DOROLUM-68908 format. One line per 4 residues: number of its first residue (from 1); their letters; for each residue x, y, z of N, C-alpha, C, O. Coordinates in steps of 0.05 Angstrom, whole numbers, plus 5000, padded with zeros to 4 digits. Layout:
DOROLUM-68908
NUM) A) X/Y/Z/X/Y/Z/X/Y/Z/X/Y/Z  ...
***
This chain:
DOROLUM-68908
1) XXXX) 2788/0941/3727/2782/0957/3704/2753/0965/3704/2747/0988/3696  2735/0948/3711/2706/0954/3711/2699/0976/3730/2681/0992/3724  2713/0978/3752/2707/0999/3772/2715/1026/3760/2700/1045/3763  2737/1028/3747/2746/1053/3735/2728/1061/3711/2721/1084/3708
5) XXXX) 2719/1041/3696/2702/1046/3673/2676/1059/3681/2664/1075/3666  2666/1052/3705/2641/1064/3715/2642/1094/3716/2622/1107/3710  2665/1105/3724/2667/1134/3725/2664/1147/3697/2650/1167/3694  2676/1135/3677/2674/1145/3650/2645/1143/3640/2635/1161/3627
9) XXXX) 2632/1121/3645/2604/1117/3637/2586/1137/3650/2570/1150/3636  2588/1141/3676/2571/1160/3690/2575/1188/3679/2555/1202/3674  2600/1196/3675/2605/1223/3665/2595/1228/3637/2583/1249/3631  2598/1208/3620/2589/1211/3592/2559/1209/3589/2547/1222/3572
13) XXXX) 2546/1192/3605/2517/1191/3605/2505/1218/3614/2487/1228/3602  2517/1229/3635/2507/1255/3645/2511/1277/3624/2492/1293/3619  2534/1277/3612/2539/1298/3591/2520/1295/3568/2509/1315/3557  2515/1270/3559/2497/1265/3537/2468/1273/3544/2454/1285/3528
17) XXXX) 2459/1266/3568/2432/1272/3576/2427/1302/3578/2407/1313/3569  2446/1317/3590/2444/1346/3592/2444/1359/3565/2427/1377/3560  2461/1350/3547/2461/1361/3520/2435/1356/3505/2424/1374/3492  2425/1332/3507/2399/1325/3494/2376/1341/3506/2359/1351/3492
21) XXXX) 2377/1344/3533/2356/1359/3546/2357/1388/3537/2336/1400/3533  2380/1400/3535/2383/1428/3527/2373/1431/3498/2360/1451/3492  2379/1412/3481/2370/1414/3453/2339/1413/3451/2328/1422/3431  2326/1401/3471/2297/1399/3471/2284/1419/3490/2260/1419/3494
25) XXXX) 2300/1436/3503/2289/1456/3521/2281/1444/3548/2263/1455/3561  2294/1423/3556/2287/1410/3582/2311/1412/3601/2334/1407/3593  2306/1421/3625/2328/1423/3645/2329/1396/3660/2311/1389/3675  2351/1382/3656/2355/1356/3669/2376/1358/3691/2387/1338/3700
29) XXXX) 2380/1383/3701/2400/1386/3723/2427/1377/3714/2437/1386/3693  2439/1361/3731/2466/1351/3724/2465/1324/3710/2486/1312/3706  2442/1314/3702/2440/1289/3687/2446/1265/3703/2453/1244/3692  2445/1266/3730/2451/1244/3747/2480/1241/3753/2488/1221/3765
33) XXXX) 2496/1261/3746/2525/1260/3750/2532/1257/3780/2549/1240/3786  2520/1272/3797/2528/1272/3826/2522/1245/3838/2540/1233/3850  2498/1235/3836/2491/1209/3848/2506/1186/3835/2513/1167/3848  2512/1189/3809/2528/1169/3795/2557/1168/3805/2568/1146/3809
37) XXXX) 2569/1191/3810/2596/1192/3820/2597/1182/3849/2616/1168/3857  2577/1189/3865/2576/1179/3893/2574/1148/3892/2588/1135/3908  2558/1138/3875/2555/1109/3872/2582/1096/3865/2590/1076/3877  2596/1108/3845/2621/1097/3836/2642/1098/3858/2658/1079/3862
41) XXXX) 2643/1120/3873/2662/1123/3894/2657/1103/3916/2676/1090/3927  2632/1099/3923/2625/1079/3944/2632/1051/3935/2641/1035/3952  2628/1045/3910/2636/1019/3900/2666/1015/3901/2675/0993/3908  2681/1035/3895/2711/1033/3898/2718/1029/3927/2736/1013/3933
45) XXXX) 2705/1043/3945/2710/1041/3974/2703/1013/3984/2711/1005/4006  2687/0998/3968/2679/0971/3976/2703/0952/3979/2699/0930/3991  2726/0959/3969/2749/0941/3972/2764/0945/3999/2782/0929/4005  2756/0965/4014/2769/0970/4040/2757/0951/4061/2733/0948/4063
49) XXXX) 2775/0936/4075/2765/0917/4095/2747/0931/4116/2752/0954/4123  2726/0917/4124/2706/0925/4144/2689/0948/4133/2665/0945/4130  2702/0971/4128/2687/0994/4118/2674/0988/4091/2653/0999/4084  2687/0971/4076/2677/0963/4049/2650/0952/4049/2634/0956/4030
53) XXXX) 2643/0937/4070/2616/0925/4071/2595/0947/4072/2575/0945/4057  2599/0967/4088/2580/0990/4090/2580/1007/4065/2559/1016/4055  2604/1011/4054/2606/1026/4029/2592/1012/4006/2579/1025/3990  2594/0986/4005/2581/0971/3983/2551/0972/3986/2537/0974/3966
57) XXXX) 2541/0971/4010/2512/0974/4014/2503/1002/4006/2482/1004/3992  2518/1022/4013/2512/1049/4005/2513/1052/3975/2497/1066/3962  2533/1039/3962/2536/1039/3933/2512/1026/3920/2503/1036/3899  2502/1005/3931/2479/0991/3919/2454/1009/3921/2439/1011/3902
61) XXXX) 2450/1022/3944/2428/1041/3947/2430/1064/3926/2411/1071/3914  2454/1075/3924/2459/1097/3904/2455/1087/3876/2445/1102/3859  2462/1062/3870/2458/1051/3843/2428/1050/3837/2421/1056/3814  2412/1042/3856/2383/1040/3852/2372/1068/3847/2356/1072/3828
65) XXXX) 2380/1088/3863/2371/1116/3859/2380/1126/3832/2365/1139/3818  2405/1120/3824/2416/1129/3798/2399/1117/3776/2392/1131/3757  2394/1091/3777/2379/1077/3756/2351/1090/3753/2342/1094/3730  2338/1095/3775/2311/1107/3774/2312/1135/3762/2295/1143/3746
69) XXXX) 2333/1150/3770/2336/1177/3760/2341/1177/3730/2329/1193/3715  2358/1160/3720/2364/1158/3691/2339/1150/3676/2334/1160/3654  2324/1131/3687/2300/1122/3674/2280/1146/3672/2266/1148/3652  2278/1162/3693/2261/1186/3693/2269/1205/3671/2253/1217/3657
73) XXXX) 2295/1210/3669/2305/1228/3648/2298/1217/3621/2291/1232/3603  2302/1191/3617/2295/1178/3592/2266/1182/3585/2259/1188/3562  2248/1179/3605/2220/1183/3600/2214/1212/3593/2197/1218/3575  2227/1231/3606/2223/1260/3600/2231/1265/3571/2217/1279/3557
77) XXXX) 2254/1255/3563/2263/1259/3536/2245/1246/3515/2241/1257/3494  2235/1222/3522/2218/1208/3503/2191/1222/3499/2180/1221/3478  2182/1235/3520/2156/1249/3518/2158/1276/3505/2138/1287/3496  2182/1287/3503/2186/1313/3491/2192/1310/3461/2206/1291/3453
81) XXXX) 2181/1327/3445/2186/1325/3416/2214/1334/3410/2224/1353/3423  2227/1321/3392/2254/1330/3384/2253/1358/3372/2233/1366/3360  2274/1374/3376/2274/1402/3367/2275/1404/3336/2265/1423/3325  2288/1385/3323/2289/1385/3294/2278/1359/3283/2283/1338/3295
85) XXXX) 2263/1359/3261/2252/1334/3251/2274/1316/3241/2295/1324/3231  2270/1290/3245/2289/1270/3237/2287/1267/3206/2265/1266/3195  2309/1266/3193/2310/1263/3164/2320/1235/3158/2341/1227/3166  2304/1220/3143/2312/1193/3135/2329/1195/3110/2322/1210/3092
89) XX) 2349/1179/3109/2366/1178/3085/2355/1159/3065/2355/1135/3069  2347/1169/3041/2337/1152/3020/2354/1155/2996/2349/1142/2975
***
């Protein structure tokens, strides 16, 4: 179940990042969708005998790249001012 859930998480994080970037006028490309899907696919391939060992190593490398990319997007969004002021509910 966890392997399948990774696909949903990657797709939804990418969609959310792209939408937030657009609202702030920042181009975040695909929001890490491509590298995230490659990572998830390689992790799924990790269950294949023999080939799985290499796929898992590739998945780990892609996971590190994905994590760094998402952190970079987060920093870009944090440094950009929101397009509309936040309104506190009192």
